[in-house]
C-alpha positions in Angstrom: 40.5 -1.3 -53.1 40.3 -4.8 -53.5 38.5 -7.5 -52.2 41.6 -8.7 -49.7 41.9 -5.4 -48.7 38.2 -4.7 -47.6 37.8 -7.8 -46.0 41.3 -7.0 -43.9 39.8 -3.5 -43.2 36.4 -5.0 -42.1 38.2 -7.7 -39.9 39.9 -4.9 -38.1 36.6 -2.7 -38.1 34.8 -5.6 -36.6 37.9 -6.5 -34.0 37.9 -2.8 -33.1 34.6 -2.7 -32.2 34.8 -5.7 -30.3 37.9 -4.6 -28.2 36.2 -1.3 -27.4 32.9 -3.7 -25.9 34.7 -6.0 -24.1 34.8 -5.5 -20.1 31.8 -3.6 -19.9 30.4 -4.2 -16.5 27.1 -3.5 -15.1 26.5 -3.1 -11.9 22.7 -4.7 -10.4 21.1 -2.9 -7.2 18.0 -4.4 -5.6 15.5 -2.3 -4.1 12.2 -3.2 -2.0 10.2 -0.2 -1.0 7.4 -0.4 1.5 5.6 2.3 1.7 7.4 4.9 0.4 7.9 6.8 -2.4 11.3 7.5 -4.8 13.1 8.2 -7.9 15.1 6.4 -9.9 17.8 9.1 -11.3 18.4 9.0 -15.2 21.4 7.2 -16.7 20.4 3.7 -15.8 20.7 1.1 -18.7 17.7 -1.3 -17.5 14.8 -1.0 -14.4 12.2 -3.4 -13.8 9.7 -2.8 -11.1 7.0 -5.6 -9.6 4.4 -4.9 -7.5 4.6 -7.4 -4.5 1.9 -6.4 -2.2 -0.8 -9.3 -2.3 -3.4 -6.1 -2.7 -2.3 -2.8 -3.1 -1.6 -0.9 -6.3 1.1 1.7 -6.6 2.4 4.1 -9.4 5.2 4.1 -11.5 5.9 7.6 -13.4 1.9 8.2 -12.5 0.8 5.2 -14.2 -0.9 2.6 -11.8 0.7 -1.1 -11.2 -1.6 -3.2 -9.6 -0.3 -6.5 -7.4 1.9 -9.0 -9.2 2.2 -6.6 -12.3 5.7 -6.3 -13.5 7.0 -3.6 -15.8 10.8 -3.3 -17.4 12.4 -0.6 -19.3 15.5 -1.3 -21.4 17.3 1.2 -23.0 18.2 -1.0 -25.5 22.0 0.0 -27.0 25.2 -0.4 -25.2 25.6 3.5 -24.7 21.7 4.7 -24.3 20.5 5.6 -21.1 16.9 5.9 -19.6 15.9 8.8 -17.9 14.4 9.7 -14.6 11.7 7.2 -13.0 9.8 7.7 -10.4 7.5 5.4 -8.1 4.8 5.6 -5.2 5.0 2.4 -3.4 3.3 4.5 -0.3 0.6 1.8 0.0 2.0 -0.9 -1.4 5.5 -3.2 -1.6 7.5 -3.0 -5.0 10.4 -5.0 -6.0 13.3 -2.7 -8.2 16.6 -4.1 -9.9 18.0 -1.7 -11.4 21.0 -2.2 -14.1 24.1 0.5 -14.2 
């Protein structure tokens, strides 16, 4: 393979990757659980959880999330997804943003 053929093949491969990615849309969902617990099901691209309560803590996957703290989970790649995430805001209020 000469240099021109290599460059042509490289450009075709790059175009194929762009075409496969183009048009992918993600859906954003916003939740505000207050005094409850739940599970964000597996398969999401990104999840952010903020404890917006003035004084009460909650938990995310069993870890304490204090007031004003935020956790961000990002699956990284285009087709990567997250595992399920559990939360308990039974004495608190969370603001959750999910991208799927």
